[in-house]
C-alpha positions in Angstrom: -94.0 95.1 -52.0 -90.8 93.5 -50.9 -88.3 91.3 -53.1 -88.6 88.6 -50.5 -92.5 88.8 -50.6 -92.6 88.8 -54.3 -90.2 85.8 -54.7 -92.3 83.8 -52.4 -95.2 84.3 -54.5 -93.3 83.5 -57.7 -92.0 80.3 -56.2 -95.8 79.2 -55.0 -97.1 79.9 -58.5 -94.1 77.7 -60.0 -95.4 75.0 -57.5 -98.8 75.2 -58.7 -98.2 75.3 -61.9 -95.7 71.9 -61.5 -98.6 70.3 -59.6 -101.2 71.1 -62.5 -98.9 70.0 -65.6 -98.6 66.8 -63.5 -102.4 66.2 -62.8 -103.1 67.1 -66.6 -100.6 64.6 -67.7 -101.6 62.0 -65.2 -105.3 62.3 -66.7 -104.0 62.3 -70.3 -102.4 59.3 -69.9 -105.6 57.5 -67.9 -107.4 58.5 -70.9 -105.1 57.1 -73.5 -104.9 53.7 -71.8 -108.8 54.0 -71.6 -109.1 54.7 -75.4 -106.7 51.7 -76.5 -108.3 49.5 -74.4 -111.5 50.1 -76.0 -109.7 50.3 -79.5 -108.7 46.6 -78.5 -111.9 45.3 -77.9 -113.4 43.0 -80.8 -116.8 43.9 -82.7 -119.8 43.0 -81.0 -121.1 39.5 -81.3 -124.4 37.8 -80.2 -123.6 35.2 -77.3 -122.9 31.8 -77.7 -123.7 29.5 -75.1 -120.9 27.3 -76.2 -118.4 29.8 -76.5 -114.9 29.4 -74.5 -113.4 26.7 -76.6 -109.6 27.1 -77.6 -110.1 24.6 -80.1 -113.2 23.3 -82.3 -113.2 20.6 -84.6 -113.4 22.9 -87.6 -110.7 25.6 -86.3 -107.6 25.9 -88.8 -104.5 23.8 -87.9 -101.3 25.4 -89.7 -99.2 22.2 -88.4 -101.2 19.1 -87.6 -99.8 16.0 -85.6 -102.2 13.6 -85.4 -100.6 11.6 -82.7 -100.2 14.5 -80.4 -102.4 16.1 -77.7 -100.4 19.1 -77.7 -102.2 21.9 -79.2 -100.7 25.3 -79.2 -103.0 28.2 -79.9 -102.9 31.8 -81.4 -106.0 34.2 -81.5 -104.6 36.6 -84.2 -105.2 39.8 -86.0 -103.3 39.9 -89.4 -103.7 43.7 -89.4 -102.0 43.6 -85.8 -98.1 44.9 -85.7 -97.6 42.9 -82.6 -99.0 39.6 -84.4 -96.7 40.4 -87.5 -93.9 41.1 -85.1 -94.1 37.4 -83.3 -94.9 35.9 -86.7 -91.5 34.8 -87.4 -91.2 33.5 -83.8 -94.4 31.2 -84.6 -92.7 30.3 -87.9 -89.5 29.3 -86.2 -91.8 27.0 -84.0 -93.6 25.2 -86.4 -90.4 24.4 -88.1 -89.4 23.0 -84.9 -92.6 21.3 -83.4 -94.5 21.0 -86.4 -94.6 17.2 -86.3 -95.1 17.0 -82.7 -97.5 20.0 -81.7 -100.7 21.0 -83.4 -100.7 24.8 -84.3 -104.1 26.5 -84.7 -104.8 29.7 -85.8 -108.3 31.4 -84.5 -109.6 34.9 -85.8 -109.6 37.8 -83.5 -110.1 40.8 -85.7 -109.9 44.2 -83.6 -112.6 46.7 -83.7 -109.6 49.4 -84.3 -108.3 48.2 -87.7 -110.1 48.9 -90.7 -109.0 45.8 -92.9 -108.7 43.3 -90.1 -112.3 41.2 -90.6 -111.7 41.6 -94.4 -108.1 39.8 -93.9 -109.7 37.3 -91.9 -112.4 36.8 -94.6 -109.8 36.9 -97.6 -107.8 34.1 -95.5 -111.1 32.2 -94.8 -112.0 32.1 -98.4 -108.5 30.9 -99.3 -108.8 28.1 -96.7 -111.9 27.1 -98.2 -109.7 26.2 -101.5 -106.7 24.7 -99.3 -104.7 27.8 -99.5 -104.8 28.6 -95.7 -101.2 28.8 -95.2 -99.8 30.7 -98.4 -102.8 33.5 -97.7 -101.8 33.2 -94.0 -98.3 34.2 -95.1 -98.9 36.7 -97.6 -101.3 38.8 -95.0 -98.1 39.1 -92.8 -95.5 39.3 -95.8 -97.5 42.4 -97.0 -98.8 43.9 -94.0 -96.9 47.1 -94.3 -98.9 47.9 -97.6 -102.4 47.7 -96.1 -102.2 47.7 -92.5 -103.3 50.7 -90.3 -104.9 52.3 -92.8 -108.6 53.8 -93.3 -109.2 52.7 -96.9 -110.7 49.5 -97.2 -108.5 46.9 -99.2 -110.6 44.4 -100.5 -109.3 44.9 -104.0 -105.7 44.1 -102.4 -106.9 40.8 -101.0 -108.8 39.8 -104.3 -105.5 40.7 -105.9 -103.5 38.6 -103.5 -106.4 35.6 -104.2 -105.7 35.9 -108.2 -101.6 35.8 -107.6 -102.4 32.3 -105.6 -104.3 31.0 -108.9 -107.8 30.8 -106.7 -111.0 30.1 -108.1 -112.1 33.9 -108.1 -115.6 33.1 -108.3 -115.5 30.5 -105.5 -113.0 33.3 -103.5 -115.6 36.2 -104.2 -118.7 34.2 -102.9 -117.0 32.9 -99.7 -115.2 36.5 -99.2 -118.9 37.9 -99.3 -120.7 35.0 -97.5 -122.3 36.0 -94.2 -121.5 32.5 -93.3 -117.8 33.6 -93.5 -118.4 36.1 -91.1 -120.5 34.1 -88.8 -117.1 31.9 -88.8 -114.9 34.4 -87.7 -117.2 35.6 -85.2 -117.6 32.2 -83.3 -113.8 32.7 -82.8 -114.4 36.3 -81.5 -116.9 34.6 -79.3 -114.5 31.9 -78.2 -111.7 34.3 -77.7 -113.9 36.7 -75.7 -115.4 33.8 -73.4 -111.6 33.0 -72.6 -110.6 36.4 -71.8 -108.9 37.5 -75.0 -108.6 41.2 -74.9 -105.9 41.8 -77.6 -103.6 39.9 -80.0 -101.6 38.0 -80.3 -102.9 35.7 -77.1 -101.8 32.4 -76.9 -103.3 29.1 -75.5 -101.4 25.7 -74.9 -103.7 22.9 -74.3 -106.4 25.2 -72.9 -104.2 27.3 -70.5 -103.4 30.9 -71.3 -99.3 31.6 -71.7 -97.6 35.1 -71.9 -94.5 34.2 -73.3 -91.7 36.9 -73.4 -89.0 35.5 -75.7 -89.1 32.6 -77.8 -87.0 30.8 -75.1 -90.6 30.9 -73.2 -92.5 29.6 -76.1 -90.1 26.4 -76.7 -89.6 25.7 -73.2 -93.4 25.8 -72.7 -93.9 23.5 -75.4 -91.1 21.4 -74.4 -92.9 20.9 -71.0 -96.2 20.2 -72.5 -94.7 17.6 -74.6 -92.9 15.5 -71.9 -96.3 15.5 -69.9 -98.2 14.2 -72.9 
């Protein structure tokens, strides 16, 4: 075979190899995105005919402004790194607008997080003793210690309750009460009906917003207050 013919064969081989590598990479990316989307889905729950409400009468308010009709709602997962990343911005919003806007917390633990529903149950158990905000803060402040692990953190969360000097008998009872999980599942049902697929997801006066910066958040609140 001539050198010219051999060169042509090698060139064709390299082209085919390049096409193959690109194809494999494309398929791999698609598979990754598919798996990521599945992991972001919440646990399966029973359908609820009333699902789809952004705020319920018993939804937890981090800030309450009785004279305001503006409601800022966050569907969150305490083990979600994205929620932890946006937490300081939410705290800044609360400091700036806390007397004008109702800030509402809705649980949305993701299936891919081993401790997400446990964290939600711990926050709910603390809320039943009037300690919602301290436990809410503690979850985010300590997320790096217990998040993204495959080991259940029940003892860690119980330790948080002890640090907050909660009634431990009442905490344990609420933490393990099926009614607590049912309340969390109702939040999940509402979020799912509203199209929530991941966390954090925000709603302002019933409309989903997708801010990219703190300025987007504050502008949205300013506009909502102007319309009130």
